[in-house]
N, C-alpha and C positions, 0 to 999 in steps of 0.2 A: 501398482495394479497387479492383481493376482489372476492368473488365467486358469489354473487347475487346482491349486492347493490353498486351503484356508490359511491366511497369514497369521491368524491370532496366536498360533502356537510358537511362532518364532519372531514375533515383532520385537520383543525385548532384546533377543540376541542380535538382531540387525541394528537396533539403536545403539547397543553397546559397541558393536563393531565400528559404526560411524564415529562414535565418541573416541574410540581408540585411535582411529585415523586422524581425527582433529587434534588429539593430544600430541601425536608424533609431529604433525605438520606445524603445530604451535612452536615446538622446539626448533624446527628447521627455520621457520619464519623469523623468530626472535634472534637466532644466531646470525641470520643474514643481515639483519638491520643493526645489531649492536656491535660495538668494537670487540676485538678479541679479549677474552677474559684475562684479568690481571692475575699475578701470582697470589696465592692464598693470603699472605701477610698484607700485601698492598690492598687486596680486596677488603680485608677486615678494617683497615684504616679508613678506606673510602666510605664504608658503611656508616661510620660514626660522623663523617664530615658532611655527607650528602643532605640529610634531613634539614639541618638549619640553613644551609645555603640554598637548597631547592625551594624551601618554604618561602624565601624572600624574593625569588626570581619569578617574573611573569612567564606564562606558557609561551613557548616560541611558536610563531605562526609560520608554517611551511609555505614556500612559494609553490605556485602551480607547476613550475618546471620540476621541482623536487618531487612532488606527488606523482607526476607523470613518469619520471625516471624510476621511482620506486615500484610502480605498477609494472613497468616494462621489465625491470629486473626480476620481479616475482613471477611474471608470466614465463620467463625463461626457466626459472626454477620449477614451475608447475609442469612445463613441457618435459623437463628432465625427469621429474617424478613419474610422469606418464610413460616415458620411454622405459624407465626402470621397471615400472609395473607391468608393461607389455612384455618385457623380457621374462619376468617371472611367470606371467600367464602362459607364454609359449613353452617354457620349461615344464610347467605343471600339466600342460595339455597332452603330453605323451604323443600318441600316434596322430593326434589332430594338429600337432605343432607345425608340421611342414605346410599344410594347407592354410593354417591360420597366419603363418608368417607372410604368405603371399596375399592373403585376403585382408590383413590388418596392418597396413603401412602406418607409420607414425602420424599422429594427429588426424587420422581419418576414421570416422565412424560409418558403419554400414547400415545400421538399423535405427539409430537415434540421431537427433540433431543436437546441437550444443546447448539448447535450452531445456534439455531433459525430456523432450517429447519423442515418442516413436514416430519415425517417418512412415510413409505409406508401405514400404517394404517390411518394416518392423511390425506394423499392425497386421498386415496380411500374413506374415509368417506366424505370428501368435494365433491368428484365426485358424490356420491350417494345423498347428500343433494342438489346438482344442478339438480337432476332428480325428485324432489318432485312433481312439477306441472305435469310432465309427468305421474307419478304414481297416480295422483289424490289425493295426500296427502296434508292436510292443513298445510301451512308453518307457521301459526301463533304461533305454540307451539315450534318452533325451534330456536327462538332468533337469527334469521339470521343477523339482524343488529348488535347485540352484537358480533357475531362471526367475522363479517367484521371489526368492530372497534378494537376488540382484536388482530386480525391478523395485522392490520395496526400498532397498538401500538408495536407489536413485531418488525416489520420492522423498525419503527422509532427508537426504543431503540437500535437495533443493528447498525443502521446507526450512532447513536451518539457514540457508542463504536468505530467504525471504524475511526471516526474523531480523537479520542484520539490517536490511534495507528499511524495514518498518521502524527500526530504532532511530532512523534519521528523519522521522516524520516532521520535526520542527525545521528541518532544512531540506525541503523537497528537491531543490536543485542538486544538492549533495547526494541525495538518495538516487537520483537519476544517474549521476556520474558513477556512484558505487555499483549500480546495476550494470552499467556499461563496462566498468572495470572487471566485474565478475565474469562477463562474457569473454573478455580478453583472456583472463586467467584460465577459463575453461577451454581455451583453444578455439573460440568462435571467431567470426569475422569482425574483428574490432582492433583498434589501434589508438595511438595517442590522438590522432585526428578525431576519432569518434568520441573520445573523452571530452575534447574541446567542444565538439558539436552538441554534446549533451549538456553543455553549459559550464563545464569545468573551468574554462579560462575566465569566466565571469563571476566566480565565487568570491565573496568577500572574506574577511578575516574569520568571521564566525563559521561560515560554510567550510572554509579550508580546515579550520580546527576540527570541526565535526567529522569531516571526511578523513582527516589524519587519524583521529581516535578510532574510527570504525575500520580503517584499512586493514589492520591485522586480522580481524574477524572476516572481512571480505576475502582476504587471501586464503585463510584457513578453509572457510566453507566452500569457496569456489573451487579450490584445488581438490577438496574432498569430493565435490560433485564431479569434477573431471575424472577422477580415478573410479568413482562409482559408475559413471557412464562407460568407461573403457571396459570394466568387468562385465557389465550387463550386455554390452555389445558383443563381447567375446562369447558369452554364454549363448546368445541367440545365434551367433555364427556357427558355433559347434552344433547346435540343434539343427540348423539348416543343412550342415554337412551330413548329419546322421539321416535326415529325411531323404536326401538324394541317394545315400548309400543303401538305405532300406528299399528304395524303389528300383534302383538300377543294379545292385550288386549282391545284396544279402539274400540268402536262401535258408531262413531259419526253420522252415517246416518241410523242406523237400526230402522225400524218403531216401534219396541216393546222393544228391548233390548238397546235402545239408551243410550249412555254414555254422560252426560253433561260435558262441558269443565272443570268444577271444579273437577269432579270425575277423569277425565283423568290426571289432574295434580297430584292427590294423588296416582295414580297407581305406581309412582316411589317408593314411600315408601311402598305401599302394596306388590309390587312384587320385592322388593329390592334384595332379595337373588337370584331369578331367573335371574334378569337383570345383577347382578354382575357376576354370573356364566357364562352367555352368553358372556359378553364382555371380561372376562378373557380368555375364551376358544377361542375367535375370534382373539387373538393377532397373528399378522403376516399374517392374511388372512381376514381382516375386510371387504373388498369389497365383496368377495364371500359369506361370512356369512350373510351380510346384504341383499344381493340379494336373498339368499336362504329363507329369511323371506317372500318374496312376494309369492302370490298364484301360485300353479302349475296347476290350471285349464287350459285346452287348449285354452280357450277364452282369457285369460289374456294377453299373448304376442301379440295376434292378435289385441286386443284393444290398446295396446301400439303403434302399427303401425297406427291404426286409429287416435289416438291422434296426431301423427306426421303429418298425412295428413290434419286434420282439423286445427291444429295449423298453418300450412302454409296458409290455406284458410283465417283464421282470420287475420294473419299478412299481407295478400295481400288485405285486405279490405272486405272480405266476399262477400255478395250480398245485393242489395238494396230491400227495401220493395216493394211489388207489389201493383198496383192500385186495387180498389175494383171491384168485379165482379157484373156488373149491372144486367145481365141476370141470370137465374137459373143455367145455365151450359154452357160450351163451348165444342164442339166436332169437330172431323175431318171434313174438308170441309168448315168450317166457316172462315171468315176474320174479324179480330178485333185487334185494337191496343194493347189490352192486350196480345194477342198471342205473339207478338214480345218481350214483357217484360218477359213473362213466359219462352220463349226460352233463353233469356239472363240469366235469373235466373238459369235455369237448367244447362246451359253451365258453369256458374261460379262454380258449384259444381262438374263438371266433367262428366255430362251426355252428350251423343251424341244427341243433339236436332235438328240437321240440320240447314239450313240457309235460310229457306223459308219466312223470314220476318213475316208479320202479317197474313199469310195464315196458318191455322191449317192443316199441312200436315202429311203424314204418319210417317216421322222421329220423329216429335214432339209427335205424338200419342204413338209411341214406347217408347220414353223417359218418357212420363207421366206414362205409364204402369210400366215401370221399377221403377220410383220414388214411385209409389203407393205400389209396392211389397216390397220396402225397408222401408216403413213407415206404414205397416199394414192397407192399404186402399184397396178398391175394384180395381182390375186391369182391368177396363173396358176402360181405355184410355180417359175417360171423365173428364173434369175439373169442379169441383164443389167448393162451398165455403169451404168445409172440406179439399179438396185437396190444395186450396190456403192457408188455415190457416197453413197447414203443411209446405208449401213452404216458408211461411213468418217467420218461426222460424229462428232467426238470426244464423249465423255461430258460434258466441260466445256462444250461448245457446247449440248448438249441441256439441261444444267442452266441455262445462261444463257437459253435459249429459254423454259424454264418461268418463270424470273424475269421475263422480258419479258411473258409472258402474264399474270402476276399484276399487273404494272404496267398493262397494257392494260385489264384489268378495272377497275382503280382509276380509269382515265380515261374509261371507257365511260359513255355516257348511260344505258345499261341496267345499270349496276353494282348498283343497288338497285331491282330490278323493282317492288317495292311491291305491285302487284296479284297476287292469287292466280293468275289465269289470264292468260298472256301467251305471245307467240311470240318466239323468239330465232333469228336467222339469223347464222351464222358464215361470213363470206365466205371465209376462209382454208381452211375445211373443205368449203365448198359443201354445207352441211347446214342443216336447219331443225328446231328442236325446239319442241314445245308443252309448256309447263309448267303444272302445276296444284298449288297449295299447295307449291311448292318441288321438286316431283318431275316428271321428264319423262314425259309420257303418250303422246306421239306423236313420230315422227321421220320426216323426208323428205330425200331427196337433192334438191339444187336446182342450177340453172344460174345463174351470176352473170355480170356484165358482162365483156366481153372486154378484152384488154390491148393492142389494136391502136391504131395511130395513125389518127385520124379527124378530120373537120372538122365543126363545127356552124356552119352558115351564118347562123343567126339571131343567134348571139352572136359570130360571127366569131372563133371560137377553134379552134385546131388542137392536137391532142395525144391523150392517152389519155383521151378524154372519155366512153368507154363503161363505165368502171369503176363498179361498184355502190358507192354512197356509204355512209359510216358515219353512221348517225343513228337516232333513235327517233321514232316517230309513233304515232297511234292509227288502227287500222282501224275505219272507220265504216259500211262497207257491203260487201255481197257481190253481185256481178253475175253472174247465171247466164245462159249463152248470150250472152255479150257481143259487141257490135260492137267492131271495132278501128279507132281513129283514128290512123293513123301520123303522125309528125311531118313537117314539111316537109323536114327533112334526109333522112329515110328515103324520102320520096316522090321527091326528086331523085336521091339516090344509088342507090336500089335499085329502086323501082317503075317510074319512068319509063324507065330503060334496058331493063327487061324488057318493058314495053309496046311500046317501039320495035322490039324483036326479034320480038315475037309480038302482033299486034293483038287476038287473042282472050284474052290473058292476064287481063284484068280480069274477063271473064265467067266463065272457068274457075275463077278463084280467089275469086270472089264479091266483087269490089271494085265500089264505086259512087262516082261523082263527082257532087257536088251544088254548084250555084252558090248562094251566100248572098246576102242582100239587099244587102250592101255591095260585091258584085261579086267577092268572093274565092271560090276553089274549095276545097272540102273533099273529101278522100278518106276513105272508110271501108270496112271489110270486114265483110260480113254474117256472122252466126253460121253456123257450119257446120264440117265436118271439117277444112277447110284454114285456118280462122281462126287467126291467129297468137297469139291469146290463149287458144285452146282453148275449153274448156267453162265455165271459171269464172275470175273475176277478183276479187281481194281488195284493196279500195282504201280509202285514207284521205288526207286533205289533207296535203301536204308540199311543200316548195319544190323538191324534185328531181323530182317527178312519177314517183317510183319506187313500184312496187306488186308484189304477188305475183300470179302467174297461171299458167294451164295453157299447154301448147304442143303443136302437132301433131308436133314433132320428138322423138319418144319415145326414139329410139335413142341420143341424146346422154347420157341418164341412165346408161347402162351404162359410160361412161368414168370412169376414176378421178379425173380432174381436169377440171372443167367450166366454163371461162370462155368462154361462147359468146353471151351476150345483149348487148343494147344498154344494159344497166344495170338493167333490171328483174329480178326474181327469179322464175325458172320453177320450179314445184313438180312433183315426179314423181307425186304422188297427190293432185291437187287436189280431186277429188270427195270423197275421204275426208276431206280437211281441211274442205271445205265442210259435210259432214255433221256433223263435230265442232263446228264453230263455230255453224252455224245450228241444230243440234239443241239445243245448250246455250242459245243466246240466244233463239231463236224457237220452239223445239219442233218444227222441221221434220223430217220423216222423210227417209230416204234415197230412198224412192220418190217423194216430192214433188219433190225436187231432180232426180232422173233424168228424171221426166216433163217438167219444164220444159226440160231439155237437149234432149230428143227433139223438142219443139215448135219449137226454133230461133227462139224469140222472146225477145229480151232482157228479163230481169226483174231489177230492182234490189231487194235486200232490205236495208233499213236496220237496223243493229244497235241493240237497245235499250241495250246496254252496250258502248261502244267497247272494243276490245281493243288493248293495247299491243303494238307490234311493234318489237323492238330489232334493228338490223342492225349487226354489228360485225366486227372483224378481229382475231382472236386465234389464233395459229398453234400453240398447244399446249393440250391438254385432257386429260380423263380419260374413258374410255369406261364403258359400263354394267357392265363387269366390274372396274372399278377400276384399269385399266391406263393408263399415260400414252400418249397418241397425239399425233402431230405432223403438222400440216397443211402445206399448200403455200404458200410465200410468193409468192402468185400475182401480186401487184402490186409486190413488192419493198419493201414498207413496213418489214419487219424489217431488211433489209439497209441501207436508208437510215438507220435508227437506228444500227446497228452502225458504219456508215461516217461518222456524224456529219454527214449532209447533210439534216437536217430544217430547215424543213418541205419537203414534197415539192412540186415544181412539175409538175403533170400536163398543163397546156396553156398555149399562148401565143397572142397575138393573131394572126389570120390575115387577110391583106389581099387575097387573090386574089378576082377577080370571080365565079368559079364554082367549084363543087366537083365538077362532073360529071367522071367518069373517074378519080377518086382511088380 
């Protein structure tokens, strides 16, 4: 049975492989049954003597006891051959060897039975391997071709066995005994008692002769089947190990925690105990246990649906590249051959673009606004070169983007939110969602860190240091009417130059400078309309000192793409978010919160139950209407993965004495 690869290309190779095994085993079987070879001279003499003597002697009829003893002896040899083959498999498995040794004890199959059939775990594992592309998992580490070849080898070996039994059609009872003997030789649940029960002890002379003649081929083919089963079972076990590694340990697309392919291969040895424990515990329910390894984030199953949609689009041919836009833009009311091409392009992806031909009509404008909204573009209904560039992204790349999103969720710290109530920020979409019991109950536009080159004087690092980080933490308090304490970098780069230009700057903007006991100077901005944290701050301990907060620069939220902060996440409806969080946790009313804001006196409210905040970077998703949406690769993390330049280097050491003027 082939799961992913067409077997026609290697059927001949597999058949030749089985034939080679049979030839080797023939030699072993014959040597076990025949007396030790004579010296060459004696053997030559015997060759001349045997024909005339043998021709006149009747064929000896073996006793049932002799047949049984011979099968028992060959079963031991078959077991020894299997143990030797297992040792070779373990040696060849490299880093997988440690886990395989624990998972593959002698004469024990995990995914097959001794009749050559996949058990329920084997069938379920193959079904999950068939879904690798759908989950955005790289197939290269799964030895898919090897699994297909091993599966075919099992089928071929058992077909050879059946031919031996069919050759005993004139002695049906002998055929039954041969089949039972083959099971014993394969390591199945069989013994001399079972041979007798199959009718062996009732065989007459003709039946015993027929069985005796067939026995060498029974031994050969059954032992070949045993070895083929072992190899196929090992291949599936290695694939199962890789599946768990990919779900639990590997980070092949992470911008900073990137796992190189060589390290992924070594994870089998590094995590051998945990992998062994999982696979042993998954017996009898392999499919369910493997599926449980996938993320539980609400977006994950929705993205699987999006994958199916775009896979159909790709299989149907996707859409054609668009002609170049000669003018600066196109808008409703204009007639242009490009309009018809745009209409065809949008229709191919499922948009309702109307049938107005080359006239830019209202249905097309509506479709373009819809397209823009699903690709983080301005929803003004105007076609610009930026809009055309997004339309020109092939269906194949959109499908790959969805696969990357699935993998990013697998690598996310927030992949399994756990808590009923939590906050999720997606940097690539510049949006925030509040989830309760798996459903989004609130959504906000946010502003994330900019992508500019900057310098951090404290750490002496220069680069794109303002990017919002990918991490998870717990929100522990909400500060209403907060003071703002700018970092020394912000003081030097932004505030001091403004003060130098305008001596009244500090008073007008509400800044205060205080001298500390150790002689250091601290700047802070009092609560008020110009306070850069706005009316509310949502904070929790984290090594990046990143938090959610309000901002006085409200106009920035109207932009489609919003990378404007120094790393913290600015929220467009912070008071509403505070009402939701504090109302749930402390029973505070909207009126109470707004009264504190009016007083302009900072008040910290500690949460009784800390709230998980997951900040991540996933550039494809599914909206509330079930449609695929594509974010902006704002920091180039997606492209870095596609180009194979992970991990990303965002900053380097900076040795200048001052950062002023940068």
